mmCIF file of the N, C-alpha and C atoms, coordinates in Angstrom:
data_MODEL
# 
_entry.id   MODEL 
# 
loop_
_atom_site.group_PDB 
_atom_site.id 
_atom_site.type_symbol 
_atom_site.label_atom_id 
_atom_site.label_alt_id 
_atom_site.label_comp_id 
_atom_site.label_asym_id 
_atom_site.label_entity_id 
_atom_site.label_seq_id 
_atom_site.pdbx_PDB_ins_code 
_atom_site.Cartn_x 
_atom_site.Cartn_y 
_atom_site.Cartn_z 
_atom_site.occupancy 
_atom_site.B_iso_or_equiv 
_atom_site.pdbx_formal_charge 
_atom_site.auth_seq_id 
_atom_site.auth_comp_id 
_atom_site.auth_asym_id 
_atom_site.auth_atom_id 
_atom_site.pdbx_PDB_model_num 
ATOM 1   N N  . UNK A 1 1  ? 0.823   -1.164 0.009   1.00 0.00 ? 1  UNK A N  1 
ATOM 2   C CA . UNK A 1 1  ? -0.027  -0.028 0.000   1.00 0.00 ? 1  UNK A CA 1 
ATOM 3   C C  . UNK A 1 1  ? 0.903   1.232  0.020   1.00 0.00 ? 1  UNK A C  1 
ATOM 4   N N  . UNK A 1 2  ? 0.558   2.161  -0.886  1.00 0.00 ? 2  UNK A N  1 
ATOM 5   C CA . UNK A 1 2  ? 1.378   3.418  -0.933  1.00 0.00 ? 2  UNK A CA 1 
ATOM 6   C C  . UNK A 1 2  ? 0.957   4.341  0.163   1.00 0.00 ? 2  UNK A C  1 
ATOM 7   N N  . UNK A 1 3  ? 1.967   5.034  0.759   1.00 0.00 ? 3  UNK A N  1 
ATOM 8   C CA . UNK A 1 3  ? 1.785   6.028  1.727   1.00 0.00 ? 3  UNK A CA 1 
ATOM 9   C C  . UNK A 1 3  ? 1.925   7.407  1.111   1.00 0.00 ? 3  UNK A C  1 
ATOM 10  N N  . UNK A 1 4  ? 1.113   8.380  1.456   1.00 0.00 ? 4  UNK A N  1 
ATOM 11  C CA . UNK A 1 4  ? 1.173   9.781  0.997   1.00 0.00 ? 4  UNK A CA 1 
ATOM 12  C C  . UNK A 1 4  ? 2.471   10.369 1.529   1.00 0.00 ? 4  UNK A C  1 
ATOM 13  N N  . UNK A 1 5  ? 3.248   11.047 0.610   1.00 0.00 ? 5  UNK A N  1 
ATOM 14  C CA . UNK A 1 5  ? 4.452   11.736 1.047   1.00 0.00 ? 5  UNK A CA 1 
ATOM 15  C C  . UNK A 1 5  ? 4.184   13.008 1.780   1.00 0.00 ? 5  UNK A C  1 
ATOM 16  N N  . UNK A 1 6  ? 2.949   13.599 1.715   1.00 0.00 ? 6  UNK A N  1 
ATOM 17  C CA . UNK A 1 6  ? 2.643   14.788 2.346   1.00 0.00 ? 6  UNK A CA 1 
ATOM 18  C C  . UNK A 1 6  ? 2.092   14.551 3.801   1.00 0.00 ? 6  UNK A C  1 
ATOM 19  N N  . UNK A 1 7  ? 1.137   13.638 3.921   1.00 0.00 ? 7  UNK A N  1 
ATOM 20  C CA . UNK A 1 7  ? 0.500   13.475 5.222   1.00 0.00 ? 7  UNK A CA 1 
ATOM 21  C C  . UNK A 1 7  ? 0.606   12.069 5.830   1.00 0.00 ? 7  UNK A C  1 
ATOM 22  N N  . UNK A 1 8  ? 1.076   11.071 5.072   1.00 0.00 ? 8  UNK A N  1 
ATOM 23  C CA . UNK A 1 8  ? 1.300   9.730  5.593   1.00 0.00 ? 8  UNK A CA 1 
ATOM 24  C C  . UNK A 1 8  ? 0.042   8.829  5.515   1.00 0.00 ? 8  UNK A C  1 
ATOM 25  N N  . UNK A 1 9  ? -1.054  9.310  4.974   1.00 0.00 ? 9  UNK A N  1 
ATOM 26  C CA . UNK A 1 9  ? -2.203  8.433  4.847   1.00 0.00 ? 9  UNK A CA 1 
ATOM 27  C C  . UNK A 1 9  ? -2.112  7.420  3.747   1.00 0.00 ? 9  UNK A C  1 
ATOM 28  N N  . UNK A 1 10 ? -2.901  6.352  3.802   1.00 0.00 ? 10 UNK A N  1 
ATOM 29  C CA . UNK A 1 10 ? -2.860  5.388  2.755   1.00 0.00 ? 10 UNK A CA 1 
ATOM 30  C C  . UNK A 1 10 ? -3.509  5.874  1.536   1.00 0.00 ? 10 UNK A C  1 
ATOM 31  N N  . UNK A 1 11 ? -2.838  5.773  0.401   1.00 0.00 ? 11 UNK A N  1 
ATOM 32  C CA . UNK A 1 11 ? -3.322  6.300  -0.867  1.00 0.00 ? 11 UNK A CA 1 
ATOM 33  C C  . UNK A 1 11 ? -4.136  5.254  -1.641  1.00 0.00 ? 11 UNK A C  1 
ATOM 34  N N  . UNK A 1 12 ? -5.059  5.821  -2.449  1.00 0.00 ? 12 UNK A N  1 
ATOM 35  C CA . UNK A 1 12 ? -5.792  4.914  -3.390  1.00 0.00 ? 12 UNK A CA 1 
ATOM 36  C C  . UNK A 1 12 ? -4.909  4.793  -4.618  1.00 0.00 ? 12 UNK A C  1 
ATOM 37  N N  . UNK A 1 13 ? -4.527  3.606  -4.941  1.00 0.00 ? 13 UNK A N  1 
ATOM 38  C CA . UNK A 1 13 ? -3.587  3.437  -6.029  1.00 0.00 ? 13 UNK A CA 1 
ATOM 39  C C  . UNK A 1 13 ? -4.143  2.587  -7.146  1.00 0.00 ? 13 UNK A C  1 
ATOM 40  N N  . UNK A 1 14 ? -3.323  2.400  -8.187  1.00 0.00 ? 14 UNK A N  1 
ATOM 41  C CA . UNK A 1 14 ? -3.614  1.588  -9.367  1.00 0.00 ? 14 UNK A CA 1 
ATOM 42  C C  . UNK A 1 14 ? -4.848  2.219  -10.174 1.00 0.00 ? 14 UNK A C  1 
ATOM 43  N N  . UNK A 1 15 ? -4.936  3.543  -10.104 1.00 0.00 ? 15 UNK A N  1 
ATOM 44  C CA . UNK A 1 15 ? -5.953  4.309  -10.862 1.00 0.00 ? 15 UNK A CA 1 
ATOM 45  C C  . UNK A 1 15 ? -5.411  4.575  -12.237 1.00 0.00 ? 15 UNK A C  1 
ATOM 46  N N  . UNK A 1 16 ? -6.233  4.890  -13.184 1.00 0.00 ? 16 UNK A N  1 
ATOM 47  C CA . UNK A 1 16 ? -5.802  5.286  -14.503 1.00 0.00 ? 16 UNK A CA 1 
ATOM 48  C C  . UNK A 1 16 ? -5.976  6.706  -14.780 1.00 0.00 ? 16 UNK A C  1 
ATOM 49  N N  . UNK A 1 17 ? -5.135  7.286  -15.571 1.00 0.00 ? 17 UNK A N  1 
ATOM 50  C CA . UNK A 1 17 ? -5.226  8.692  -15.950 1.00 0.00 ? 17 UNK A CA 1 
ATOM 51  C C  . UNK A 1 17 ? -5.932  8.772  -17.292 1.00 0.00 ? 17 UNK A C  1 
ATOM 52  N N  . UNK A 1 18 ? -7.008  9.627  -17.303 1.00 0.00 ? 18 UNK A N  1 
ATOM 53  C CA . UNK A 1 18 ? -7.813  9.779  -18.496 1.00 0.00 ? 18 UNK A CA 1 
ATOM 54  C C  . UNK A 1 18 ? -7.876  11.276 -18.900 1.00 0.00 ? 18 UNK A C  1 
ATOM 55  N N  . UNK A 1 19 ? -7.739  11.614 -20.123 1.00 0.00 ? 19 UNK A N  1 
ATOM 56  C CA . UNK A 1 19 ? -7.827  12.954 -20.649 1.00 0.00 ? 19 UNK A CA 1 
ATOM 57  C C  . UNK A 1 19 ? -9.344  13.304 -20.895 1.00 0.00 ? 19 UNK A C  1 
ATOM 58  N N  . UNK A 1 20 ? -9.798  14.412 -20.372 1.00 0.00 ? 20 UNK A N  1 
ATOM 59  C CA . UNK A 1 20 ? -11.173 14.793 -20.621 1.00 0.00 ? 20 UNK A CA 1 
ATOM 60  C C  . UNK A 1 20 ? -11.457 15.011 -22.082 1.00 0.00 ? 20 UNK A C  1 
ATOM 61  N N  . UNK A 1 21 ? -12.601 14.574 -22.589 1.00 0.00 ? 21 UNK A N  1 
ATOM 62  C CA . UNK A 1 21 ? -12.966 14.674 -23.946 1.00 0.00 ? 21 UNK A CA 1 
ATOM 63  C C  . UNK A 1 21 ? -12.487 13.602 -24.761 1.00 0.00 ? 21 UNK A C  1 
ATOM 64  N N  . UNK A 1 22 ? -11.768 12.657 -24.267 1.00 0.00 ? 22 UNK A N  1 
ATOM 65  C CA . UNK A 1 22 ? -11.289 11.551 -25.010 1.00 0.00 ? 22 UNK A CA 1 
ATOM 66  C C  . UNK A 1 22 ? -11.376 10.251 -24.241 1.00 0.00 ? 22 UNK A C  1 
ATOM 67  N N  . UNK A 1 23 ? -11.504 9.175  -24.990 1.00 0.00 ? 23 UNK A N  1 
ATOM 68  C CA . UNK A 1 23 ? -11.615 7.882  -24.265 1.00 0.00 ? 23 UNK A CA 1 
ATOM 69  C C  . UNK A 1 23 ? -10.281 7.163  -24.197 1.00 0.00 ? 23 UNK A C  1 
ATOM 70  N N  . UNK A 1 24 ? -9.182  7.919  -24.252 1.00 0.00 ? 24 UNK A N  1 
ATOM 71  C CA . UNK A 1 24 ? -7.852  7.330  -24.241 1.00 0.00 ? 24 UNK A CA 1 
ATOM 72  C C  . UNK A 1 24 ? -7.069  7.852  -22.999 1.00 0.00 ? 24 UNK A C  1 
ATOM 73  N N  . UNK A 1 25 ? -6.147  7.074  -22.606 1.00 0.00 ? 25 UNK A N  1 
ATOM 74  C CA . UNK A 1 25 ? -5.257  7.429  -21.478 1.00 0.00 ? 25 UNK A CA 1 
ATOM 75  C C  . UNK A 1 25 ? -3.906  7.888  -21.973 1.00 0.00 ? 25 UNK A C  1 
ATOM 76  N N  . UNK A 1 26 ? -2.919  8.008  -21.133 1.00 0.00 ? 26 UNK A N  1 
ATOM 77  C CA . UNK A 1 26 ? -1.592  8.410  -21.470 1.00 0.00 ? 26 UNK A CA 1 
ATOM 78  C C  . UNK A 1 26 ? -0.701  7.226  -21.458 1.00 0.00 ? 26 UNK A C  1 
ATOM 79  N N  . UNK A 1 27 ? 0.089   7.043  -22.544 1.00 0.00 ? 27 UNK A N  1 
ATOM 80  C CA . UNK A 1 27 ? 1.038   5.939  -22.595 1.00 0.00 ? 27 UNK A CA 1 
ATOM 81  C C  . UNK A 1 27 ? 2.448   6.449  -22.687 1.00 0.00 ? 27 UNK A C  1 
ATOM 82  N N  . UNK A 1 28 ? 3.388   5.860  -21.960 1.00 0.00 ? 28 UNK A N  1 
ATOM 83  C CA . UNK A 1 28 ? 4.791   6.304  -22.012 1.00 0.00 ? 28 UNK A CA 1 
ATOM 84  C C  . UNK A 1 28 ? 5.505   5.478  -23.121 1.00 0.00 ? 28 UNK A C  1 
ATOM 85  N N  . UNK A 1 29 ? 6.180   6.188  -23.998 1.00 0.00 ? 29 UNK A N  1 
ATOM 86  C CA . UNK A 1 29 ? 6.900   5.544  -25.051 1.00 0.00 ? 29 UNK A CA 1 
ATOM 87  C C  . UNK A 1 29 ? 8.391   6.018  -25.121 1.00 0.00 ? 29 UNK A C  1 
ATOM 88  N N  . UNK A 1 30 ? 9.228   5.160  -25.498 1.00 0.00 ? 30 UNK A N  1 
ATOM 89  C CA . UNK A 1 30 ? 10.649  5.459  -25.718 1.00 0.00 ? 30 UNK A CA 1 
ATOM 90  C C  . UNK A 1 30 ? 10.919  5.457  -27.233 1.00 0.00 ? 30 UNK A C  1 
ATOM 91  N N  . UNK A 1 31 ? 11.491  6.527  -27.761 1.00 0.00 ? 31 UNK A N  1 
ATOM 92  C CA . UNK A 1 31 ? 11.688  6.611  -29.150 1.00 0.00 ? 31 UNK A CA 1 
ATOM 93  C C  . UNK A 1 31 ? 13.220  6.396  -29.427 1.00 0.00 ? 31 UNK A C  1 
ATOM 94  N N  . UNK A 1 32 ? 13.522  5.255  -29.913 1.00 0.00 ? 32 UNK A N  1 
ATOM 95  C CA . UNK A 1 32 ? 14.940  4.875  -30.215 1.00 0.00 ? 32 UNK A CA 1 
ATOM 96  C C  . UNK A 1 32 ? 15.091  4.831  -31.711 1.00 0.00 ? 32 UNK A C  1 
ATOM 97  N N  . UNK A 1 33 ? 15.784  5.741  -32.299 1.00 0.00 ? 33 UNK A N  1 
ATOM 98  C CA . UNK A 1 33 ? 16.019  5.803  -33.729 1.00 0.00 ? 33 UNK A CA 1 
ATOM 99  C C  . UNK A 1 33 ? 14.723  5.681  -34.531 1.00 0.00 ? 33 UNK A C  1 
ATOM 100 N N  . UNK A 1 34 ? 13.735  6.543  -34.203 1.00 0.00 ? 34 UNK A N  1 
ATOM 101 C CA . UNK A 1 34 ? 12.481  6.670  -34.883 1.00 0.00 ? 34 UNK A CA 1 
ATOM 102 C C  . UNK A 1 34 ? 11.648  5.374  -34.823 1.00 0.00 ? 34 UNK A C  1 
ATOM 103 N N  . UNK A 1 35 ? 11.855  4.517  -33.787 1.00 0.00 ? 35 UNK A N  1 
ATOM 104 C CA . UNK A 1 35 ? 11.082  3.298  -33.602 1.00 0.00 ? 35 UNK A CA 1 
ATOM 105 C C  . UNK A 1 35 ? 10.533  3.397  -32.197 1.00 0.00 ? 35 UNK A C  1 
ATOM 106 N N  . UNK A 1 36 ? 9.275   3.725  -31.996 1.00 0.00 ? 36 UNK A N  1 
ATOM 107 C CA . UNK A 1 36 ? 8.728   3.867  -30.731 1.00 0.00 ? 36 UNK A CA 1 
ATOM 108 C C  . UNK A 1 36 ? 8.378   2.537  -30.065 1.00 0.00 ? 36 UNK A C  1 
ATOM 109 N N  . UNK A 1 37 ? 8.649   2.433  -28.844 1.00 0.00 ? 37 UNK A N  1 
ATOM 110 C CA . UNK A 1 37 ? 8.353   1.225  -28.066 1.00 0.00 ? 37 UNK A CA 1 
ATOM 111 C C  . UNK A 1 37 ? 7.515   1.642  -26.850 1.00 0.00 ? 37 UNK A C  1 
ATOM 112 N N  . UNK A 1 38 ? 6.364   1.013  -26.660 1.00 0.00 ? 38 UNK A N  1 
ATOM 113 C CA . UNK A 1 38 ? 5.504   1.335  -25.550 1.00 0.00 ? 38 UNK A CA 1 
ATOM 114 C C  . UNK A 1 38 ? 6.052   0.685  -24.315 1.00 0.00 ? 38 UNK A C  1 
ATOM 115 N N  . UNK A 1 39 ? 6.171   1.434  -23.220 1.00 0.00 ? 39 UNK A N  1 
ATOM 116 C CA . UNK A 1 39 ? 6.667   0.875  -21.987 1.00 0.00 ? 39 UNK A CA 1 
ATOM 117 C C  . UNK A 1 39 ? 5.451   0.344  -21.163 1.00 0.00 ? 39 UNK A C  1 
ATOM 118 N N  . UNK A 1 40 ? 4.570   1.264  -20.875 1.00 0.00 ? 40 UNK A N  1 
ATOM 119 C CA . UNK A 1 40 ? 3.432   0.864  -19.948 1.00 0.00 ? 40 UNK A CA 1 
ATOM 120 C C  . UNK A 1 40 ? 2.457   2.048  -19.879 1.00 0.00 ? 40 UNK A C  1 
ATOM 121 N N  . UNK A 1 41 ? 1.263   1.708  -19.426 1.00 0.00 ? 41 UNK A N  1 
ATOM 122 C CA . UNK A 1 41 ? 0.286   2.765  -19.157 1.00 0.00 ? 41 UNK A CA 1 
ATOM 123 C C  . UNK A 1 41 ? 0.652   3.504  -17.876 1.00 0.00 ? 41 UNK A C  1 
ATOM 124 N N  . UNK A 1 42 ? 0.385   4.778  -17.776 1.00 0.00 ? 42 UNK A N  1 
ATOM 125 C CA . UNK A 1 42 ? 0.678   5.519  -16.597 1.00 0.00 ? 42 UNK A CA 1 
ATOM 126 C C  . UNK A 1 42 ? -0.411  5.224  -15.548 1.00 0.00 ? 42 UNK A C  1 
ATOM 127 N N  . UNK A 1 43 ? -0.025  4.957  -14.336 1.00 0.00 ? 43 UNK A N  1 
ATOM 128 C CA . UNK A 1 43 ? -0.960  4.711  -13.247 1.00 0.00 ? 43 UNK A CA 1 
ATOM 129 C C  . UNK A 1 43 ? -0.925  5.896  -12.310 1.00 0.00 ? 43 UNK A C  1 
ATOM 130 N N  . UNK A 1 44 ? -1.927  6.088  -11.527 1.00 0.00 ? 44 UNK A N  1 
ATOM 131 C CA . UNK A 1 44 ? -2.094  7.263  -10.629 1.00 0.00 ? 44 UNK A CA 1 
ATOM 132 C C  . UNK A 1 44 ? -2.442  6.754  -9.209  1.00 0.00 ? 44 UNK A C  1 
ATOM 133 N N  . UNK A 1 45 ? -1.832  7.416  -8.248  1.00 0.00 ? 45 UNK A N  1 
ATOM 134 C CA . UNK A 1 45 ? -2.233  7.236  -6.835  1.00 0.00 ? 45 UNK A CA 1 
ATOM 135 C C  . UNK A 1 45 ? -2.682  8.510  -6.264  1.00 0.00 ? 45 UNK A C  1 
ATOM 136 N N  . UNK A 1 46 ? -3.823  8.516  -5.533  1.00 0.00 ? 46 UNK A N  1 
ATOM 137 C CA . UNK A 1 46 ? -4.413  9.760  -4.992  1.00 0.00 ? 46 UNK A CA 1 
ATOM 138 C C  . UNK A 1 46 ? -4.583  9.586  -3.467  1.00 0.00 ? 46 UNK A C  1 
ATOM 139 N N  . UNK A 1 47 ? -4.229  10.637 -2.702  1.00 0.00 ? 47 UNK A N  1 
ATOM 140 C CA . UNK A 1 47 ? -4.429  10.627 -1.297  1.00 0.00 ? 47 UNK A CA 1 
ATOM 141 C C  . UNK A 1 47 ? -5.853  11.112 -0.999  1.00 0.00 ? 47 UNK A C  1 
ATOM 142 N N  . UNK A 1 48 ? -6.672  10.341 -0.321  1.00 0.00 ? 48 UNK A N  1 
ATOM 143 C CA . UNK A 1 48 ? -8.055  10.794 -0.001  1.00 0.00 ? 48 UNK A CA 1 
ATOM 144 C C  . UNK A 1 48 ? -8.097  11.818 1.083   1.00 0.00 ? 48 UNK A C  1 
ATOM 145 N N  . UNK A 1 49 ? -7.011  12.028 1.806   1.00 0.00 ? 49 UNK A N  1 
ATOM 146 C CA . UNK A 1 49 ? -7.012  12.999 2.928   1.00 0.00 ? 49 UNK A CA 1 
ATOM 147 C C  . UNK A 1 49 ? -6.603  14.424 2.433   1.00 0.00 ? 49 UNK A C  1 
ATOM 148 N N  . UNK A 1 50 ? -5.470  14.489 1.730   1.00 0.00 ? 50 UNK A N  1 
ATOM 149 C CA . UNK A 1 50 ? -4.955  15.868 1.306   1.00 0.00 ? 50 UNK A CA 1 
ATOM 150 C C  . UNK A 1 50 ? -5.056  16.123 -0.168  1.00 0.00 ? 50 UNK A C  1 
ATOM 151 N N  . UNK A 1 51 ? -5.365  15.122 -0.989  1.00 0.00 ? 51 UNK A N  1 
ATOM 152 C CA . UNK A 1 51 ? -5.438  15.291 -2.414  1.00 0.00 ? 51 UNK A CA 1 
ATOM 153 C C  . UNK A 1 51 ? -4.153  15.193 -3.211  1.00 0.00 ? 51 UNK A C  1 
ATOM 154 N N  . UNK A 1 52 ? -3.063  14.854 -2.483  1.00 0.00 ? 52 UNK A N  1 
ATOM 155 C CA . UNK A 1 52 ? -1.797  14.717 -3.187  1.00 0.00 ? 52 UNK A CA 1 
ATOM 156 C C  . UNK A 1 52 ? -1.914  13.627 -4.257  1.00 0.00 ? 52 UNK A C  1 
ATOM 157 N N  . UNK A 1 53 ? -1.373  13.837 -5.462  1.00 0.00 ? 53 UNK A N  1 
ATOM 158 C CA . UNK A 1 53 ? -1.474  12.883 -6.575  1.00 0.00 ? 53 UNK A CA 1 
ATOM 159 C C  . UNK A 1 53 ? -0.095  12.618 -7.122  1.00 0.00 ? 53 UNK A C  1 
ATOM 160 N N  . UNK A 1 54 ? 0.193   11.370 -7.407  1.00 0.00 ? 54 UNK A N  1 
ATOM 161 C CA . UNK A 1 54 ? 1.429   11.007 -8.102  1.00 0.00 ? 54 UNK A CA 1 
ATOM 162 C C  . UNK A 1 54 ? 1.217   9.980  -9.219  1.00 0.00 ? 54 UNK A C  1 
ATOM 163 N N  . UNK A 1 55 ? 2.050   10.112 -10.270 1.00 0.00 ? 55 UNK A N  1 
ATOM 164 C CA . UNK A 1 55 ? 1.944   9.179  -11.400 1.00 0.00 ? 55 UNK A CA 1 
ATOM 165 C C  . UNK A 1 55 ? 3.130   8.224  -11.297 1.00 0.00 ? 55 UNK A C  1 
ATOM 166 N N  . UNK A 1 56 ? 2.894   6.943  -11.769 1.00 0.00 ? 56 UNK A N  1 
ATOM 167 C CA . UNK A 1 56 ? 3.920   5.991  -11.748 1.00 0.00 ? 56 UNK A CA 1 
ATOM 168 C C  . UNK A 1 56 ? 3.677   4.956  -12.831 1.00 0.00 ? 56 UNK A C  1 
ATOM 169 N N  . UNK A 1 57 ? 4.652   4.150  -13.138 1.00 0.00 ? 57 UNK A N  1 
ATOM 170 C CA . UNK A 1 57 ? 4.491   3.120  -14.136 1.00 0.00 ? 57 UNK A CA 1 
ATOM 171 C C  . UNK A 1 57 ? 4.282   1.792  -13.493 1.00 0.00 ? 57 UNK A C  1 
# 
């Protein structure tokens, strides 16, 4: 379980990031010599106490 860096509360994790107005999320890619490789979907953790948010892979 992730702990909030700001207040120490348990964070809600394994959430997905979604862009408003679109049904797609954000994907991290590495571009090596014009050949993109997808690493993973970005995940989000949110603290229900103070609202601190962090993104991770």
